[in-house]
N, C-alpha and C positions, 0 to 999 in steps of 0.2 A: 824362322821359329819363335822365336820370343814375341816378333813383331803378332803373330796370332794369338798367343796367351795375354799382350796387354788387348789387341782388341776386343777379347774374348771376356776380360774380366772388365773392360770399359763398356760392353753390351750389358754385359751384366747386372753392372752397378746404374744405368740406364733405365736397364727395367724396375731394378726394385726403384727408384725415385720415380718414375711413371705409375706403379701399382703404387704406390702410397699416394703421391697425389691426385692419383681418379678415385681411389678406395678408401678416400680419407672421410672420417664421417664427419658430418657438420653439427657443431653442436647447435641445440636449438635457441634462437634467439628471445631472450625475456622481455617483452615489451610493457611496459607501463600502462596501466589500465585508472583512468580516475574516474571512481566511482561516481555516477551521479547522485548529486544532493537530494537526498530524500525530503519532499516536502512536510514540515510536520503541518499538524491538523489542528486546527481550534476551533473552539464551538463556534467562533463566529462563521467561517466556513461553511459547518454544518449547517447555521443558519441560513446562510446565503444561496445553496443547495435548494434546501426546502423552498426558500422564497421563489428563485429563478426555473424550478425545474415541474417543465408541463410534460412530458414525452415520454420518460423513462421511469420504470413504477422501479426498475431495478436500482435506480442511483438510490430512488427513499429509503427501500428496504436495505441497504449500503449505509446510508446515514443513520438508519437504527442500532445497525449493530456497532458501529463506530461509537455511538451515544453510550450504548449499555456498557460496552469494553475500555472504554479509554475516557469519559468526563461521567465519573460519579458525582450526588448530587453532596455538596458542600455541607458542614454540617451546620451553619450560621444560614438560616432562611430569607435573611435579606441578599447576604451573596448568591444565593440560588435562583435569583431573574433569571438569568440565560438560560439555564433549564427549562425556567417552566414555557418561557417565551419559545423553544426547541415542541418543548409537546402541544404548545396552542397554532404552530405553525406547522406542524406534522399531523395535526390533526383538521386545520383548515385549506391544506393541500388536495389541488383535485384526485390525483394518484391515488390518493391513500382509500382505500377501501375499508370496510367498516371493519373486517377480518385484521386486514394490517394494523386499523386503529388498537382495536382490541387488542394483537398481539404486544404492539408497543405499549399499549399502558400495563401488561401484564410482564411485559421485560423488564421496566421500568421500574414497578413496584416494587419486583422480585429483589431488584437490587437495591433500590432504596423506600424501605418500608417503611420507613418515620414521614416520606413526602407521597405517600397513598391517596391523602382526599385532594390533596395540592393538586397531584399529579391529575387524578378525577375530574376536579373544577375546571385546569386549563383544558382539558380534552372536548369537555361539555362545550368550554369556549369557542373551541376552535370547528368544533362543530356544526356549532350553532350561526358560525362566521360564512358556512360555507352556503348556505340557503339565500 
């Protein structure tokens, strides 16, 4: 009779162990993901895009929005040469329509009212260079 009780207890213990092993929740594994380094855009990158982009208008529009948001004109006019180059090459780009050039002038003049005359001059130079 003691053998039956021993076997019964051993059977119960084995069932409990099997239950814990089978139904034990696995802990979610944490994996380390390295974020991709974000490329820092410079004004030279925007100029390069304007000089080389000849097939997608959306990229030209994107350069305009990036210019207005991230690259305000400096206080010193001598340091603003790259900014004026941007205006020139934007107006010179064959993908820039008249509406897009006017939008560029309005947006840049709104952000940099001090340079409105220079922006207009470089815009006109760019339009003349298209011909």
